[in-house]
C-alpha positions as a Markdown table, in Angstrom:
| # | Residue | x | y | z |
|---|---|---|---|---|
| 1 | Met | 119.9 | 113.2 | 150.9 |
| 2 | Ser | 117.6 | 111.9 | 148.7 |
| 3 | Pro | 114.2 | 113.3 | 147.7 |
| 4 | Tyr | 112.5 | 110.3 | 148.8 |
| 5 | Ile | 114.4 | 110.4 | 151.9 |
| 6 | Arg | 113.1 | 114.3 | 152.5 |
| 7 | Leu | 109.9 | 113.3 | 151.6 |
| 8 | Ala | 109.1 | 110.3 | 153.9 |
| 9 | Glu | 110.9 | 112.8 | 156.8 |
| 10 | Leu | 108.3 | 115.3 | 155.9 |
| 11 | Gly | 105.6 | 112.5 | 156.5 |
| 12 | Leu | 104.7 | 112.5 | 152.5 |
| 13 | Thr | 103.9 | 110.2 | 149.8 |
| 14 | Leu | 104.0 | 110.8 | 146.1 |
| 15 | Pro | 100.6 | 110.3 | 145.0 |
| 16 | Glu | 99.8 | 109.0 | 141.3 |
| 17 | Pro | 100.2 | 111.6 | 139.1 |
| 18 | Pro | 97.0 | 113.0 | 138.3 |
| 19 | Thr | 95.2 | 112.9 | 134.9 |
| 20 | Pro | 95.2 | 115.8 | 132.4 |
| 21 | Ile | 91.4 | 117.1 | 132.6 |
| 22 | Ala | 91.7 | 118.3 | 128.9 |
| 23 | Asn | 93.7 | 117.6 | 125.5 |
| 24 | Phe | 97.2 | 118.1 | 127.0 |
| 25 | Val | 100.0 | 115.9 | 127.8 |
| 26 | Thr | 101.1 | 116.1 | 132.1 |
| 27 | His | 104.7 | 116.9 | 130.9 |
| 28 | Ala | 107.2 | 117.4 | 127.7 |
| 29 | Glu | 110.6 | 117.0 | 127.3 |
| 30 | Ser | 113.0 | 119.6 | 125.1 |
| 31 | Gly | 116.5 | 118.5 | 125.7 |
| 32 | Arg | 117.1 | 118.6 | 129.5 |
| 33 | Leu | 114.3 | 120.4 | 130.3 |
| 34 | Ile | 110.9 | 118.9 | 131.7 |
| 35 | Phe | 108.0 | 121.3 | 131.2 |
| 36 | Leu | 105.3 | 120.5 | 133.5 |
| 37 | Ser | 101.6 | 121.2 | 132.7 |
| 38 | Gly | 99.9 | 123.2 | 135.6 |
| 39 | Gln | 98.7 | 120.7 | 138.5 |
| 40 | Gly | 96.2 | 121.8 | 140.8 |
| 41 | Pro | 95.2 | 120.9 | 144.5 |
| 42 | Leu | 94.1 | 117.2 | 143.8 |
| 43 | Arg | 94.0 | 115.2 | 147.5 |
| 44 | Ala | 94.9 | 111.5 | 147.7 |
| 45 | Asp | 90.5 | 111.0 | 147.4 |
| 46 | Gly | 90.2 | 112.8 | 144.2 |
| 47 | Thr | 88.9 | 115.7 | 145.4 |
| 48 | Leu | 89.8 | 119.1 | 144.8 |
| 49 | Cys | 90.5 | 122.3 | 146.7 |
| 50 | Thr | 88.2 | 124.8 | 145.6 |
| 51 | Gly | 87.1 | 128.4 | 146.3 |
| 52 | Lys | 88.6 | 131.9 | 146.1 |
| 53 | Val | 91.1 | 133.2 | 147.9 |
| 54 | Gly | 90.3 | 136.3 | 149.3 |
| 55 | Asp | 86.6 | 134.9 | 149.9 |
| 56 | Asp | 86.0 | 131.5 | 151.5 |
| 57 | Val | 89.6 | 130.9 | 151.4 |
| 58 | Thr | 92.5 | 132.2 | 153.7 |
| 59 | Val | 96.1 | 132.7 | 152.4 |
| 60 | Glu | 97.2 | 129.9 | 154.6 |
| 61 | Gln | 94.6 | 127.1 | 153.3 |
| 62 | Ala | 95.7 | 128.4 | 149.7 |
| 63 | Tyr | 99.3 | 128.0 | 151.2 |
| 64 | Glu | 98.5 | 124.3 | 152.0 |
| 65 | His | 96.6 | 124.0 | 148.4 |
| 66 | Ala | 99.9 | 125.1 | 146.8 |
| 67 | Arg | 101.9 | 123.0 | 149.0 |
| 68 | Leu | 99.5 | 119.9 | 147.9 |
| 69 | Thr | 99.5 | 121.3 | 144.4 |
| 70 | Gly | 103.8 | 120.6 | 144.7 |
| 71 | Leu | 103.2 | 117.1 | 145.8 |
| 72 | Asn | 101.1 | 116.1 | 142.5 |
| 73 | Leu | 103.7 | 118.1 | 140.7 |
| 74 | Leu | 106.6 | 116.1 | 142.5 |
| 75 | Ala | 104.2 | 113.0 | 141.4 |
| 76 | Val | 104.5 | 114.2 | 137.6 |
| 77 | Met | 108.3 | 115.3 | 137.7 |
| 78 | His | 108.7 | 111.3 | 139.0 |
| 79 | Ala | 107.2 | 109.8 | 136.3 |
| 80 | Ala | 108.8 | 111.8 | 133.8 |
| 81 | Ala | 112.4 | 111.8 | 135.0 |
| 82 | Gly | 112.1 | 108.3 | 136.3 |
| 83 | Asp | 114.0 | 109.2 | 139.5 |
| 84 | Leu | 113.6 | 112.9 | 141.4 |
| 85 | Gly | 117.2 | 112.4 | 142.0 |
| 86 | Arg | 117.9 | 113.2 | 138.4 |
| 87 | Ile | 116.3 | 116.4 | 138.9 |
| 88 | Val | 119.8 | 118.9 | 139.1 |
| 89 | Arg | 117.4 | 122.1 | 138.9 |
| 90 | Val | 113.9 | 123.4 | 139.4 |
| 91 | Val | 114.3 | 126.1 | 136.9 |
| 92 | Lys | 111.1 | 127.8 | 137.2 |
| 93 | Leu | 107.2 | 127.9 | 138.7 |
| 94 | Leu | 104.3 | 129.3 | 137.2 |
| 95 | Gly | 101.6 | 129.8 | 140.1 |
| 96 | Phe | 97.9 | 131.1 | 139.1 |
| 97 | Val | 95.5 | 132.7 | 142.1 |
| 98 | Asn | 92.3 | 132.2 | 142.4 |
| 99 | Ala | 91.6 | 135.4 | 143.7 |
| 100 | Thr | 89.6 | 137.9 | 144.3 |
| 101 | Pro | 90.3 | 141.4 | 142.5 |
| 102 | Thr | 91.6 | 143.0 | 145.9 |
| 103 | Phe | 93.2 | 139.8 | 146.9 |
| 104 | Ser | 96.9 | 141.0 | 146.8 |
| 105 | Asp | 99.2 | 138.1 | 148.7 |
| 106 | His | 99.5 | 136.0 | 145.7 |
| 107 | Pro | 103.5 | 135.1 | 146.6 |
| 108 | Lys | 102.1 | 134.0 | 150.1 |
| 109 | Val | 100.2 | 132.0 | 148.8 |
| 110 | Val | 102.4 | 130.0 | 146.1 |
| 111 | Asn | 105.0 | 129.6 | 148.8 |
| 112 | Gly | 103.5 | 126.4 | 149.8 |
| 113 | Cys | 104.8 | 125.1 | 146.4 |
| 114 | Ser | 108.5 | 126.5 | 146.6 |
| 115 | Asp | 108.7 | 126.0 | 150.0 |
| 116 | Leu | 108.1 | 122.3 | 149.3 |
| 117 | Phe | 110.7 | 122.0 | 146.5 |
| 118 | Ala | 113.1 | 124.0 | 148.7 |
| 119 | Asp | 112.5 | 121.2 | 151.5 |
| 120 | Val | 112.6 | 118.1 | 148.8 |
| 121 | Phe | 115.6 | 119.3 | 146.5 |
| 122 | Asp | 117.0 | 121.9 | 148.6 |
| 123 | Lys | 119.4 | 124.0 | 147.1 |
| 124 | Thr | 118.3 | 122.3 | 143.6 |
| 125 | Gly | 114.9 | 123.5 | 144.5 |
| 126 | Gly | 115.5 | 127.3 | 143.6 |
| 127 | His | 113.8 | 128.6 | 140.9 |
| 128 | Ala | 112.7 | 131.6 | 139.5 |
| 129 | Arg | 109.0 | 132.3 | 139.6 |
| 130 | Ser | 105.9 | 134.1 | 138.6 |
| 131 | Ala | 102.6 | 134.6 | 141.3 |
| 132 | Ile | 99.9 | 135.9 | 139.8 |
| 133 | Gly | 95.8 | 135.9 | 140.7 |
| 134 | Val | 93.1 | 135.3 | 138.1 |
| 135 | Gly | 89.4 | 135.5 | 138.1 |
| 136 | Ser | 88.8 | 131.8 | 137.8 |
| 137 | Leu | 90.3 | 128.3 | 137.2 |
| 138 | Pro | 89.2 | 125.3 | 136.1 |
| 139 | Arg | 86.8 | 123.7 | 138.6 |
| 140 | Asn | 86.9 | 126.5 | 140.4 |
| 141 | Ile | 90.0 | 125.4 | 142.0 |
| 142 | Thr | 92.1 | 127.9 | 144.5 |
| 143 | Val | 95.7 | 127.4 | 143.0 |
| 144 | Glu | 96.9 | 125.9 | 139.7 |
| 145 | Ile | 100.8 | 125.5 | 139.3 |
| 146 | Glu | 103.3 | 125.0 | 136.3 |
| 147 | Ala | 106.9 | 123.6 | 136.6 |
| 148 | Val | 110.4 | 123.9 | 134.3 |
| 149 | Val | 112.9 | 121.2 | 135.7 |
| 150 | Glu | 116.2 | 120.2 | 134.1 |
| 151 | Ile | 117.5 | 116.9 | 134.5 |
| 152 | Ala | 120.5 | 115.3 | 134.4 |
| 153 | Ala | 122.1 | 113.8 | 130.9 |
């Protein structure tokens, strides 16, 4: 089944790829790999999900923020590959969680993105992953996630 059909079944629409906030590009290709720059939880109205997980943001809220971040990553993938159907493998995710020093459920937060990719890409969406906590993120966003994907030749 097409990733676009899966997105529609989930009630999701790809947004426009977010514009970089500094001097970098949204993605870089090397051979059949596309390296996606870190994305955050940018809503369709242009607002960001902000705060510190473990303080003013719950795990459940942050999970949804990571899912939204995954949707933004899918928008960049679509722009980079031209068609999400060309993605043959989600290789790796690296998730950063803006969290209190005592927070320890980073993997549960980043699951928001991982679960979305599994829903959209099925077996192709399985990936290696790291999820770490950090003291701050740009613009006080709750999560930032980067990805590496492989495209068809």
